[in-house]
All heavy atoms as TSV, in Angstrom:
chain	resi	resn	atom	element	x	y	z
A	1	MET	N	N	-2.733	7.911	1.814
A	1	MET	CA	C	-2.100	9.162	1.658
A	1	MET	C	C	-0.596	8.962	1.866
A	1	MET	O	O	-0.163	7.976	2.408
A	1	MET	CB	C	-2.649	10.194	2.609
A	1	MET	CG	C	-2.114	10.089	4.029
A	1	MET	SD	S	-2.561	11.421	5.172
A	1	MET	CE	C	-4.302	11.541	4.989
A	2	SER	N	N	0.143	9.938	1.368
A	2	SER	CA	C	1.588	9.886	1.476
A	2	SER	C	C	2.087	10.957	2.423
A	2	SER	O	O	1.658	12.104	2.378
A	2	SER	CB	C	2.210	10.046	0.057
A	2	SER	OG	O	3.597	10.061	0.168
A	3	LEU	N	N	3.021	10.609	3.282
A	3	LEU	CA	C	3.588	11.532	4.239
A	3	LEU	C	C	4.721	12.388	3.636
A	3	LEU	O	O	5.069	13.451	4.181
A	3	LEU	CB	C	4.103	10.807	5.474
A	3	LEU	CG	C	3.062	10.024	6.237
A	3	LEU	CD1	C	3.706	9.229	7.372
A	3	LEU	CD2	C	2.016	10.970	6.818
A	4	TRP	N	N	5.320	11.922	2.530
A	4	TRP	CA	C	6.357	12.704	1.840
A	4	TRP	C	C	6.278	12.358	0.366
A	4	TRP	O	O	5.639	11.424	-0.044
A	4	TRP	CB	C	7.750	12.477	2.417
A	4	TRP	CG	C	8.219	11.073	2.441
A	4	TRP	CD1	C	8.774	10.351	1.393
A	4	TRP	CD2	C	8.211	10.172	3.554
A	4	TRP	NE1	N	9.084	9.085	1.794
A	4	TRP	CE2	C	8.758	8.942	3.122
A	4	TRP	CE3	C	7.730	10.265	4.853
A	4	TRP	CZ2	C	8.868	7.839	3.946
A	4	TRP	CZ3	C	7.909	9.179	5.695
A	4	TRP	CH2	C	8.460	7.984	5.268
A	5	SER	N	N	6.916	13.177	-0.394
A	5	SER	CA	C	6.888	13.006	-1.880
A	5	SER	C	C	7.665	11.758	-2.256
A	5	SER	O	O	8.760	11.499	-1.794
A	5	SER	CB	C	7.560	14.254	-2.495
A	5	SER	OG	O	7.248	14.384	-3.812
A	6	VAL	N	N	7.019	10.966	-3.093
A	6	VAL	CA	C	7.607	9.705	-3.598
A	6	VAL	C	C	7.498	9.740	-5.121
A	6	VAL	O	O	6.537	10.282	-5.671
A	6	VAL	CB	C	6.851	8.464	-3.030
A	6	VAL	CG1	C	7.495	7.189	-3.500
A	6	VAL	CG2	C	6.893	8.519	-1.507
A	7	SER	N	N	8.457	9.132	-5.812
A	7	SER	CA	C	8.414	9.154	-7.278
A	7	SER	C	C	7.116	8.528	-7.821
A	7	SER	O	O	6.531	7.681	-7.145
A	7	SER	CB	C	9.618	8.431	-7.832
A	7	SER	OG	O	9.480	7.033	-7.751
A	8	ASP	N	N	6.784	8.930	-8.982
A	8	ASP	CA	C	5.569	8.386	-9.628
A	8	ASP	C	C	5.714	6.858	-9.844
A	8	ASP	O	O	4.734	6.125	-9.684
A	8	ASP	CB	C	5.333	9.039	-10.963
A	8	ASP	CG	C	4.891	10.509	-10.827
A	8	ASP	OD1	O	4.454	10.906	-9.742
A	8	ASP	OD2	O	4.962	11.237	-11.845
A	9	GLN	N	N	6.912	6.422	-10.159
A	9	GLN	CA	C	7.130	4.972	-10.387
A	9	GLN	C	C	6.875	4.184	-9.112
A	9	GLN	O	O	6.197	3.154	-9.134
A	9	GLN	CB	C	8.567	4.733	-10.906
A	9	GLN	CG	C	8.889	3.263	-11.114
A	9	GLN	CD	C	8.059	2.593	-12.147
A	9	GLN	OE1	O	7.630	3.198	-13.154
A	9	GLN	NE2	N	7.746	1.295	-11.958
A	10	VAL	N	N	7.440	4.661	-8.002
A	10	VAL	CA	C	7.237	3.919	-6.712
A	10	VAL	C	C	5.782	3.973	-6.315
A	10	VAL	O	O	5.211	3.005	-5.832
A	10	VAL	CB	C	8.154	4.529	-5.624
A	10	VAL	CG1	C	7.813	4.001	-4.245
A	10	VAL	CG2	C	9.618	4.287	-5.977
A	11	THR	N	N	5.160	5.134	-6.508
A	11	THR	CA	C	3.730	5.237	-6.175
A	11	THR	C	C	2.888	4.282	-7.011
A	11	THR	O	O	1.987	3.594	-6.505
A	11	THR	CB	C	3.215	6.667	-6.388
A	11	THR	OG1	O	3.972	7.546	-5.550
A	11	THR	CG2	C	1.756	6.846	-6.103
A	12	ARG	N	N	3.202	4.190	-8.294
A	12	ARG	CA	C	2.504	3.255	-9.162
A	12	ARG	C	C	2.662	1.807	-8.714
A	12	ARG	O	O	1.701	1.054	-8.659
A	12	ARG	CB	C	2.981	3.402	-10.614
A	12	ARG	CG	C	2.128	2.599	-11.586
A	12	ARG	CD	C	2.546	2.822	-12.994
A	12	ARG	NE	N	3.834	2.084	-13.162
A	12	ARG	CZ	C	4.441	2.002	-14.299
A	12	ARG	NH1	N	4.041	2.607	-15.362
A	12	ARG	NH2	N	5.565	1.325	-14.374
A	13	GLU	N	N	3.864	1.414	-8.361
A	13	GLU	CA	C	4.121	0.059	-7.856
A	13	GLU	C	C	3.356	-0.231	-6.600
A	13	GLU	O	O	2.714	-1.276	-6.438
A	13	GLU	CB	C	5.624	-0.121	-7.632
A	13	GLU	CG	C	6.471	-0.130	-8.867
A	13	GLU	CD	C	7.945	-0.156	-8.531
A	13	GLU	OE1	O	8.339	-0.659	-7.471
A	13	GLU	OE2	O	8.757	0.344	-9.370
A	14	THR	N	N	3.416	0.724	-5.655
A	14	THR	CA	C	2.767	0.522	-4.371
A	14	THR	C	C	1.233	0.485	-4.530
A	14	THR	O	O	0.568	-0.403	-3.972
A	14	THR	CB	C	3.164	1.654	-3.377
A	14	THR	OG1	O	4.576	1.699	-3.288
A	14	THR	CG2	C	2.545	1.447	-2.038
A	15	MET	N	N	0.691	1.419	-5.284
A	15	MET	CA	C	-0.740	1.473	-5.424
A	15	MET	C	C	-1.267	0.301	-6.241
A	15	MET	O	O	-2.352	-0.173	-6.010
A	15	MET	CB	C	-1.158	2.799	-6.054
A	15	MET	CG	C	-0.994	3.979	-5.125
A	15	MET	SD	S	-1.946	3.885	-3.591
A	15	MET	CE	C	-0.689	3.559	-2.394
A	16	GLY	N	N	-0.456	-0.206	-7.223
A	16	GLY	CA	C	-0.844	-1.395	-7.940
A	16	GLY	C	C	-1.023	-2.561	-7.003
A	16	GLY	O	O	-1.985	-3.323	-7.083
A	17	ALA	N	N	-0.029	-2.742	-6.094
A	17	ALA	CA	C	-0.099	-3.809	-5.130
A	17	ALA	C	C	-1.300	-3.607	-4.171
A	17	ALA	O	O	-1.972	-4.532	-3.768
A	17	ALA	CB	C	1.215	-3.969	-4.377
A	18	TYR	N	N	-1.515	-2.345	-3.779
A	18	TYR	CA	C	-2.575	-2.011	-2.856
A	18	TYR	C	C	-3.945	-2.354	-3.458
A	18	TYR	O	O	-4.742	-3.061	-2.842
A	18	TYR	CB	C	-2.526	-0.541	-2.516
A	18	TYR	CG	C	-3.658	-0.008	-1.715
A	18	TYR	CD1	C	-3.872	-0.347	-0.408
A	18	TYR	CD2	C	-4.586	0.875	-2.293
A	18	TYR	CE1	C	-4.921	0.132	0.345
A	18	TYR	CE2	C	-5.672	1.372	-1.557
A	18	TYR	CZ	C	-5.823	1.007	-0.251
A	18	TYR	OH	O	-6.888	1.478	0.481
A	19	TYR	N	N	-4.193	-1.926	-4.672
A	19	TYR	CA	C	-5.487	-2.210	-5.298
A	19	TYR	C	C	-5.644	-3.677	-5.645
A	19	TYR	O	O	-6.769	-4.189	-5.632
A	19	TYR	CB	C	-5.688	-1.317	-6.547
A	19	TYR	CG	C	-6.034	0.092	-6.141
A	19	TYR	CD1	C	-5.133	1.132	-6.309
A	19	TYR	CD2	C	-7.266	0.385	-5.605
A	19	TYR	CE1	C	-5.450	2.412	-5.907
A	19	TYR	CE2	C	-7.592	1.671	-5.226
A	19	TYR	CZ	C	-6.686	2.689	-5.370
A	19	TYR	OH	O	-7.016	3.955	-4.969
A	20	ALA	N	N	-4.549	-4.397	-5.874
A	20	ALA	CA	C	-4.658	-5.836	-6.080
A	20	ALA	C	C	-5.151	-6.497	-4.774
A	20	ALA	O	O	-5.972	-7.402	-4.809
A	20	ALA	CB	C	-3.284	-6.429	-6.463
A	21	GLY	N	N	-4.652	-6.020	-3.641
A	21	GLY	CA	C	-5.107	-6.523	-2.347
A	21	GLY	C	C	-6.595	-6.223	-2.142
A	21	GLY	O	O	-7.336	-7.086	-1.617
A	22	LEU	N	N	-6.998	-5.037	-2.451
A	22	LEU	CA	C	-8.429	-4.671	-2.324
A	22	LEU	C	C	-9.290	-5.595	-3.193
A	22	LEU	O	O	-10.355	-6.037	-2.779
A	22	LEU	CB	C	-8.661	-3.212	-2.719
A	22	LEU	CG	C	-8.078	-2.132	-1.787
A	22	LEU	CD1	C	-8.378	-0.790	-2.330
A	22	LEU	CD2	C	-8.648	-2.278	-0.378
A	23	LYS	N	N	-8.822	-5.850	-4.411
A	23	LYS	CA	C	-9.567	-6.683	-5.342
A	23	LYS	C	C	-9.703	-8.099	-4.774
A	23	LYS	O	O	-10.696	-8.787	-5.025
A	23	LYS	CB	C	-8.851	-6.718	-6.698
A	23	LYS	CG	C	-9.669	-7.275	-7.803
A	23	LYS	CD	C	-8.971	-7.061	-9.115
A	23	LYS	CE	C	-9.798	-7.616	-10.229
A	23	LYS	NZ	N	-9.179	-7.430	-11.554
A	24	GLN	N	N	-8.728	-8.533	-3.979
A	24	GLN	CA	C	-8.760	-9.878	-3.374
A	24	GLN	C	C	-9.645	-9.898	-2.129
A	24	GLN	O	O	-9.835	-10.965	-1.507
A	24	GLN	CB	C	-7.372	-10.308	-2.977
A	24	GLN	CG	C	-6.434	-10.554	-4.146
A	24	GLN	CD	C	-5.000	-10.802	-3.675
A	24	GLN	OE1	O	-4.712	-10.879	-2.501
A	24	GLN	NE2	N	-4.101	-10.888	-4.644
A	25	GLY	N	N	-10.188	-8.735	-1.755
A	25	GLY	CA	C	-11.086	-8.704	-0.628
A	25	GLY	C	C	-10.446	-8.310	0.711
A	25	GLY	O	O	-11.067	-8.394	1.747
A	26	LEU	N	N	-9.173	-7.912	0.678
A	26	LEU	CA	C	-8.513	-7.462	1.919
A	26	LEU	C	C	-9.093	-6.161	2.361
A	26	LEU	O	O	-9.552	-5.366	1.567
A	26	LEU	CB	C	-6.999	-7.293	1.679
A	26	LEU	CG	C	-6.225	-8.531	1.320
A	26	LEU	CD1	C	-4.749	-8.148	1.059
A	26	LEU	CD2	C	-6.306	-9.592	2.412
A	27	GLY	N	N	-9.037	-5.899	3.653
A	27	GLY	CA	C	-9.399	-4.591	4.188
A	27	GLY	C	C	-8.412	-3.559	3.719
A	27	GLY	O	O	-7.296	-3.904	3.285
A	28	ARG	N	N	-8.775	-2.306	3.777
A	28	ARG	CA	C	-7.891	-1.269	3.245
A	28	ARG	C	C	-6.580	-1.206	4.021
A	28	ARG	O	O	-5.510	-0.999	3.393
A	28	ARG	CB	C	-8.635	0.059	3.330
A	28	ARG	CG	C	-9.761	0.109	2.308
A	28	ARG	CD	C	-10.693	1.217	2.549
A	28	ARG	NE	N	-12.030	0.700	2.715
A	28	ARG	CZ	C	-13.109	1.388	2.602
A	28	ARG	NH1	N	-13.084	2.637	2.298
A	28	ARG	NH2	N	-14.290	0.805	2.795
A	29	GLY	N	N	-6.612	-1.336	5.353
A	29	GLY	CA	C	-5.376	-1.335	6.108
A	29	GLY	C	C	-4.493	-2.507	5.805
A	29	GLY	O	O	-3.297	-2.388	5.631
A	30	GLU	N	N	-5.103	-3.703	5.711
A	30	GLU	CA	C	-4.318	-4.911	5.385
A	30	GLU	C	C	-3.818	-4.883	3.951
A	30	GLU	O	O	-2.684	-5.323	3.691
A	30	GLU	CB	C	-5.208	-6.166	5.623
A	30	GLU	CG	C	-4.459	-7.455	5.381
A	30	GLU	CD	C	-3.230	-7.675	6.311
A	30	GLU	OE1	O	-3.142	-7.035	7.365
A	30	GLU	OE2	O	-2.351	-8.484	5.961
A	31	ALA	N	N	-4.579	-4.338	3.025
A	31	ALA	CA	C	-4.111	-4.220	1.633
A	31	ALA	C	C	-2.871	-3.317	1.584
A	31	ALA	O	O	-1.907	-3.646	0.855
A	31	ALA	CB	C	-5.216	-3.701	0.740
A	32	LEU	N	N	-2.905	-2.243	2.328
A	32	LEU	CA	C	-1.755	-1.371	2.349
A	32	LEU	C	C	-0.536	-2.036	2.994
A	32	LEU	O	O	0.588	-1.995	2.523
A	32	LEU	CB	C	-2.052	-0.071	3.087
A	32	LEU	CG	C	-0.865	0.925	3.177
A	32	LEU	CD1	C	-0.356	1.306	1.780
A	32	LEU	CD2	C	-1.298	2.159	3.924
A	33	ARG	N	N	-0.778	-2.757	4.094
A	33	ARG	CA	C	0.298	-3.504	4.767
A	33	ARG	C	C	0.969	-4.523	3.810
A	33	ARG	O	O	2.159	-4.589	3.695
A	33	ARG	CB	C	-0.225	-4.231	5.997
A	33	ARG	CG	C	0.780	-5.048	6.745
A	33	ARG	CD	C	0.149	-5.700	7.975
A	33	ARG	NE	N	1.116	-6.562	8.637
A	33	ARG	CZ	C	1.362	-7.825	8.242
A	33	ARG	NH1	N	0.725	-8.386	7.230
A	33	ARG	NH2	N	2.256	-8.522	8.916
A	34	GLN	N	N	0.126	-5.234	3.089
A	34	GLN	CA	C	0.649	-6.227	2.150
A	34	GLN	C	C	1.385	-5.581	1.022
A	34	GLN	O	O	2.428	-6.076	0.559
A	34	GLN	CB	C	-0.489	-7.127	1.638
A	34	GLN	CG	C	-1.065	-8.050	2.646
A	34	GLN	CD	C	-0.076	-8.976	3.279
A	34	GLN	OE1	O	0.803	-9.520	2.585
A	34	GLN	NE2	N	-0.168	-9.169	4.575
A	35	ALA	N	N	0.910	-4.436	0.543
A	35	ALA	CA	C	1.624	-3.667	-0.524
A	35	ALA	C	C	2.967	-3.221	-0.018
A	35	ALA	O	O	3.980	-3.275	-0.757
A	35	ALA	CB	C	0.768	-2.485	-0.977
A	36	GLN	N	N	2.993	-2.749	1.209
A	36	GLN	CA	C	4.324	-2.312	1.792
A	36	GLN	C	C	5.260	-3.477	1.934
A	36	GLN	O	O	6.459	-3.372	1.653
A	36	GLN	CB	C	4.099	-1.605	3.120
A	36	GLN	CG	C	3.401	-0.250	2.911
A	36	GLN	CD	C	3.003	0.363	4.233
A	36	GLN	OE1	O	2.566	-0.276	5.154
A	36	GLN	NE2	N	3.127	1.696	4.305
A	37	LEU	N	N	4.770	-4.631	2.348
A	37	LEU	CA	C	5.629	-5.798	2.464
A	37	LEU	C	C	6.147	-6.253	1.126
A	37	LEU	O	O	7.316	-6.644	0.998
A	37	LEU	CB	C	4.854	-6.933	3.157
A	37	LEU	CG	C	4.579	-6.739	4.653
A	37	LEU	CD1	C	3.648	-7.857	5.155
A	37	LEU	CD2	C	5.847	-6.694	5.452
A	38	THR	N	N	5.317	-6.115	0.117
A	38	THR	CA	C	5.726	-6.430	-1.266
A	38	THR	C	C	6.865	-5.520	-1.698
A	38	THR	O	O	7.893	-5.983	-2.239
A	38	THR	CB	C	4.543	-6.307	-2.233
A	38	THR	OG1	O	3.550	-7.312	-1.851
A	38	THR	CG2	C	4.992	-6.549	-3.675
A	39	MET	N	N	6.711	-4.237	-1.410
A	39	MET	CA	C	7.778	-3.294	-1.777
A	39	MET	C	C	9.036	-3.564	-0.985
A	39	MET	O	O	10.140	-3.489	-1.539
A	39	MET	CB	C	7.318	-1.844	-1.511
A	39	MET	CG	C	6.205	-1.371	-2.443
A	39	MET	SD	S	6.662	-1.349	-4.161
A	39	MET	CE	C	7.734	0.059	-4.142
A	40	LEU	N	N	8.935	-3.912	0.253
A	40	LEU	CA	C	10.055	-4.190	1.102
A	40	LEU	C	C	10.901	-5.352	0.574
A	40	LEU	O	O	12.120	-5.368	0.657
A	40	LEU	CB	C	9.589	-4.511	2.544
A	40	LEU	CG	C	10.634	-4.815	3.598
A	40	LEU	CD1	C	11.578	-3.650	3.769
A	40	LEU	CD2	C	9.961	-5.206	4.903
A	41	ARG	N	N	10.214	-6.299	-0.072
A	41	ARG	CA	C	10.919	-7.470	-0.608
A	41	ARG	C	C	11.527	-7.247	-2.008
A	41	ARG	O	O	12.317	-8.037	-2.486
A	41	ARG	CB	C	9.916	-8.633	-0.689
A	41	ARG	CG	C	9.595	-9.199	0.660
A	41	ARG	CD	C	8.789	-10.498	0.552
A	41	ARG	NE	N	7.425	-10.295	0.000
A	41	ARG	CZ	C	6.329	-10.116	0.727
A	41	ARG	NH1	N	6.404	-10.152	2.022
A	41	ARG	NH2	N	5.197	-9.926	0.120
A	42	ARG	N	N	11.195	-6.095	-2.628
A	42	ARG	CA	C	11.729	-5.801	-3.967
A	42	ARG	C	C	13.132	-5.234	-3.867
A	42	ARG	O	O	13.432	-4.368	-3.103
A	42	ARG	CB	C	10.860	-4.808	-4.704
A	42	ARG	CG	C	9.580	-5.419	-5.171
A	42	ARG	CD	C	8.873	-4.544	-6.142
A	42	ARG	NE	N	7.619	-5.206	-6.513
A	42	ARG	CZ	C	6.564	-4.575	-6.950
A	42	ARG	NH1	N	6.566	-3.262	-7.104
A	42	ARG	NH2	N	5.498	-5.230	-7.287
A	43	LYS	N	N	14.004	-5.766	-4.761
A	43	LYS	CA	C	15.360	-5.271	-4.790
A	43	LYS	C	C	15.349	-3.768	-5.180
A	43	LYS	O	O	14.666	-3.365	-6.115
A	43	LYS	CB	C	16.185	-6.036	-5.821
A	43	LYS	CG	C	17.658	-5.690	-5.868
A	43	LYS	CD	C	18.403	-6.674	-6.696
A	43	LYS	CE	C	19.860	-6.278	-6.838
A	43	LYS	NZ	N	20.612	-6.281	-5.608
A	44	GLY	N	N	16.045	-2.993	-4.365
A	44	GLY	CA	C	16.134	-1.563	-4.663
A	44	GLY	C	C	14.983	-0.777	-3.977
A	44	GLY	O	O	14.946	0.463	-4.087
A	45	ARG	N	N	14.074	-1.468	-3.337
A	45	ARG	CA	C	12.958	-0.775	-2.650
A	45	ARG	C	C	12.932	-1.100	-1.161
A	45	ARG	O	O	11.921	-0.844	-0.494
A	45	ARG	CB	C	11.620	-1.232	-3.299
A	45	ARG	CG	C	11.492	-0.917	-4.755
A	45	ARG	CD	C	11.233	0.551	-4.959
A	45	ARG	NE	N	10.821	0.809	-6.336
A	45	ARG	CZ	C	11.550	1.473	-7.202
A	45	ARG	NH1	N	12.793	1.831	-6.897
A	45	ARG	NH2	N	11.143	1.681	-8.445
A	46	GLU	N	N	14.003	-1.660	-0.648
A	46	GLU	CA	C	14.029	-2.080	0.758
A	46	GLU	C	C	14.006	-0.935	1.742
A	46	GLU	O	O	13.452	-1.068	2.844
A	46	GLU	CB	C	15.288	-2.923	1.019
A	46	GLU	CG	C	15.449	-4.157	0.156
A	46	GLU	CD	C	16.282	-3.839	-1.084
A	46	GLU	OE1	O	16.521	-2.680	-1.439
A	46	GLU	OE2	O	16.723	-4.827	-1.719
A	47	HIS	N	N	14.562	0.175	1.396
A	47	HIS	CA	C	14.625	1.301	2.310
A	47	HIS	C	C	13.220	1.844	2.600
A	47	HIS	O	O	12.410	1.957	1.691
A	47	HIS	CB	C	15.525	2.375	1.690
A	47	HIS	CG	C	15.904	3.419	2.704
A	47	HIS	ND1	N	15.075	4.453	3.088
A	47	HIS	CD2	C	17.080	3.594	3.431
A	47	HIS	CE1	C	15.673	5.193	3.990
A	47	HIS	NE2	N	16.902	4.713	4.195
A	48	PRO	N	N	12.977	2.195	3.877
A	48	PRO	CA	C	11.644	2.718	4.228
A	48	PRO	C	C	11.236	3.940	3.422
A	48	PRO	O	O	10.029	4.240	3.286
A	48	PRO	CB	C	11.797	3.053	5.704
A	48	PRO	CG	C	12.865	2.166	6.207
A	48	PRO	CD	C	13.823	1.973	5.065
A	49	TYR	N	N	12.170	4.662	2.875
A	49	TYR	CA	C	11.835	5.824	2.031
A	49	TYR	C	C	10.844	5.458	0.971
A	49	TYR	O	O	9.925	6.238	0.613
A	49	TYR	CB	C	13.114	6.403	1.401
A	49	TYR	CG	C	12.804	7.460	0.371
A	49	TYR	CD1	C	12.481	8.746	0.747
A	49	TYR	CD2	C	12.792	7.120	-0.977
A	49	TYR	CE1	C	12.194	9.708	-0.190
A	49	TYR	CE2	C	12.486	8.107	-1.937
A	49	TYR	CZ	C	12.206	9.387	-1.549
A	49	TYR	OH	O	11.866	10.349	-2.467
A	50	TYR	N	N	10.934	4.255	0.422
A	50	TYR	CA	C	10.111	3.833	-0.694
A	50	TYR	C	C	8.741	3.326	-0.267
A	50	TYR	O	O	7.794	3.422	-1.049
A	50	TYR	CB	C	10.779	2.728	-1.521
A	50	TYR	CG	C	12.053	3.230	-2.185
A	50	TYR	CD1	C	13.289	2.895	-1.704
A	50	TYR	CD2	C	11.981	4.106	-3.265
A	50	TYR	CE1	C	14.449	3.370	-2.297
A	50	TYR	CE2	C	13.141	4.598	-3.847
A	50	TYR	CZ	C	14.363	4.205	-3.379
A	50	TYR	OH	O	15.487	4.697	-3.939
A	51	TRP	N	N	8.613	2.727	0.866
A	51	TRP	CA	C	7.360	2.081	1.227
A	51	TRP	C	C	6.670	2.653	2.462
A	51	TRP	O	O	5.450	2.501	2.647
A	51	TRP	CB	C	7.501	0.558	1.377
A	51	TRP	CG	C	8.566	0.164	2.352
A	51	TRP	CD1	C	9.890	-0.120	2.081
A	51	TRP	CD2	C	8.452	0.038	3.761
A	51	TRP	NE1	N	10.573	-0.423	3.214
A	51	TRP	CE2	C	9.729	-0.315	4.262
A	51	TRP	CE3	C	7.388	0.175	4.653
A	51	TRP	CZ2	C	9.943	-0.545	5.606
A	51	TRP	CZ3	C	7.614	-0.038	5.989
A	51	TRP	CH2	C	8.883	-0.395	6.446
A	52	ALA	N	N	7.398	3.369	3.321
A	52	ALA	CA	C	6.839	3.787	4.597
A	52	ALA	C	C	6.089	5.113	4.506
A	52	ALA	O	O	5.451	5.538	5.441
A	52	ALA	CB	C	7.917	3.887	5.669
A	53	SER	N	N	6.180	5.807	3.373
A	53	SER	CA	C	5.496	7.092	3.281
A	53	SER	C	C	3.995	6.948	3.211
A	53	SER	O	O	3.264	7.889	3.531
A	53	SER	CB	C	6.005	7.854	2.042
A	53	SER	OG	O	5.521	7.241	0.847
A	54	PHE	N	N	3.516	5.819	2.767
A	54	PHE	CA	C	2.075	5.627	2.563
A	54	PHE	C	C	1.402	5.128	3.865
A	54	PHE	O	O	1.879	4.205	4.510
A	54	PHE	CB	C	1.812	4.627	1.445
A	54	PHE	CG	C	2.327	5.092	0.137
A	54	PHE	CD1	C	3.564	4.665	-0.339
A	54	PHE	CD2	C	1.616	6.041	-0.589
A	54	PHE	CE1	C	4.059	5.110	-1.546
A	54	PHE	CE2	C	2.140	6.481	-1.805
A	54	PHE	CZ	C	3.348	6.046	-2.280
A	55	ILE	N	N	0.340	5.846	4.248
A	55	ILE	CA	C	-0.433	5.439	5.397
A	55	ILE	C	C	-1.894	5.353	5.024
A	55	ILE	O	O	-2.326	6.004	4.071
A	55	ILE	CB	C	-0.251	6.424	6.610
A	55	ILE	CG1	C	-0.741	7.814	6.228
A	55	ILE	CG2	C	1.205	6.450	7.043
A	55	ILE	CD1	C	-0.856	8.755	7.450
A	56	GLN	N	N	-2.628	4.561	5.764
A	56	GLN	CA	C	-4.088	4.448	5.531
A	56	GLN	C	C	-4.771	5.389	6.474
A	56	GLN	O	O	-4.440	5.502	7.625
A	56	GLN	CB	C	-4.480	2.969	5.822
A	56	GLN	CG	C	-5.876	2.638	5.419
A	56	GLN	CD	C	-6.848	2.799	6.574
A	56	GLN	OE1	O	-6.491	2.620	7.717
A	56	GLN	NE2	N	-8.054	3.145	6.263
A	57	SER	N	N	-5.724	6.110	5.938
A	57	SER	CA	C	-6.479	7.080	6.720
A	57	SER	C	C	-7.984	6.843	6.498
A	57	SER	O	O	-8.359	6.632	5.350
A	57	SER	CB	C	-6.113	8.519	6.332
A	57	SER	OG	O	-6.864	9.448	7.028
A	58	GLY	N	N	-8.774	6.838	7.530
A	58	GLY	CA	C	-10.163	6.649	7.408
A	58	GLY	C	C	-10.588	5.204	7.563
A	58	GLY	O	O	-9.972	4.443	8.320
A	59	GLU	N	N	-11.599	4.799	6.836
A	59	GLU	CA	C	-12.168	3.466	6.955
A	59	GLU	C	C	-11.129	2.408	6.628
A	59	GLU	O	O	-10.405	2.500	5.663
A	59	GLU	CB	C	-13.344	3.343	5.957
A	59	GLU	CG	C	-14.046	2.025	5.980
A	59	GLU	CD	C	-14.722	1.711	7.300
A	59	GLU	OE1	O	-15.501	2.525	7.763
A	59	GLU	OE2	O	-14.416	0.662	7.900
A	60	TRP	N	N	-11.067	1.368	7.473
A	60	TRP	CA	C	-10.073	0.295	7.287
A	60	TRP	C	C	-10.663	-0.951	6.688
A	60	TRP	O	O	-9.945	-1.865	6.293
A	60	TRP	CB	C	-9.435	-0.033	8.629
A	60	TRP	CG	C	-10.462	-0.375	9.668
A	60	TRP	CD1	C	-11.068	0.510	10.559
A	60	TRP	CD2	C	-11.056	-1.655	9.952
A	60	TRP	NE1	N	-11.981	-0.142	11.322
A	60	TRP	CE2	C	-11.988	-1.486	10.957
A	60	TRP	CE3	C	-10.882	-2.927	9.397
A	60	TRP	CZ2	C	-12.764	-2.539	11.470
A	60	TRP	CZ3	C	-11.647	-3.957	9.931
A	60	TRP	CH2	C	-12.566	-3.762	10.926
A	61	ALA	N	N	-11.977	-1.064	6.682
A	61	ALA	CA	C	-12.654	-2.303	6.256
A	61	ALA	C	C	-12.572	-2.528	4.766
A	61	ALA	O	O	-12.233	-1.590	4.012
A	61	ALA	CB	C	-14.147	-2.255	6.680
A	62	PRO	N	N	-12.861	-3.739	4.269
A	62	PRO	CA	C	-12.908	-4.010	2.856
A	62	PRO	C	C	-13.898	-3.104	2.145
A	62	PRO	O	O	-14.803	-2.542	2.774
A	62	PRO	CB	C	-13.329	-5.467	2.732
A	62	PRO	CG	C	-12.968	-6.052	4.064
A	62	PRO	CD	C	-13.146	-4.946	5.083
A	63	LEU	N	N	-13.762	-2.964	0.883
A	63	LEU	CA	C	-14.656	-2.114	0.077
A	63	LEU	C	C	-16.082	-2.554	0.116
A	63	LEU	O	O	-16.996	-1.779	-0.106
A	63	LEU	CB	C	-14.170	-2.029	-1.347
A	63	LEU	CG	C	-12.819	-1.302	-1.505
A	63	LEU	CD1	C	-12.414	-1.308	-2.990
A	63	LEU	CD2	C	-12.875	0.100	-0.997
A	64	ASN	N	N	-16.318	-3.853	0.370
A	64	ASN	CA	C	-17.728	-4.346	0.425
A	64	ASN	C	C	-18.443	-3.942	1.680
A	64	ASN	O	O	-19.619	-4.235	1.870
A	64	ASN	CB	C	-17.772	-5.885	0.257
A	64	ASN	CG	C	-17.116	-6.579	1.416
A	64	ASN	OD1	O	-16.805	-6.060	2.443
A	64	ASN	ND2	N	-16.925	-7.901	1.192
A	65	GLY	N	N	-17.756	-3.267	2.625
A	65	GLY	CA	C	-18.364	-2.745	3.846
A	65	GLY	C	C	-18.493	-3.752	4.978
A	65	GLY	O	O	-18.912	-3.392	6.054
A	66	LYS	N	N	-18.120	-5.015	4.733
A	66	LYS	CA	C	-18.178	-6.008	5.807
A	66	LYS	C	C	-16.947	-5.951	6.642
A	66	LYS	O	O	-15.837	-5.881	6.137
A	66	LYS	CB	C	-18.346	-7.415	5.198
A	66	LYS	CG	C	-19.648	-7.551	4.434
A	66	LYS	CD	C	-19.743	-8.962	3.872
A	66	LYS	CE	C	-21.041	-9.076	3.074
A	66	LYS	NZ	N	-21.203	-10.373	2.461
A	67	GLN	N	N	-17.137	-5.952	7.951
A	67	GLN	CA	C	-15.990	-5.824	8.859
A	67	GLN	C	C	-15.689	-7.119	9.534
A	67	GLN	O	O	-16.156	-7.877	10.059
A	67	GLN	CB	C	-16.215	-4.727	9.861
A	67	GLN	CG	C	-16.332	-3.391	9.147
A	67	GLN	CD	C	-16.527	-2.232	10.104
A	67	GLN	OE1	O	-16.353	-2.354	11.301
A	67	GLN	NE2	N	-16.869	-1.113	9.573
């Protein structure tokens, strides 16, 4: 979920990285963390405004249910 409004482009970039992490088998919390780190390293996306709005809520484990 997002804590504040973020542009569609930034959301697409972040969620693309997030779902890539899930596809690799990362837990939901770790996938989001890695997506945020990816955004932090992108030129023009360093400011927390772009990557810190997204938080993980609910189940943190990988999609396969193994913890």
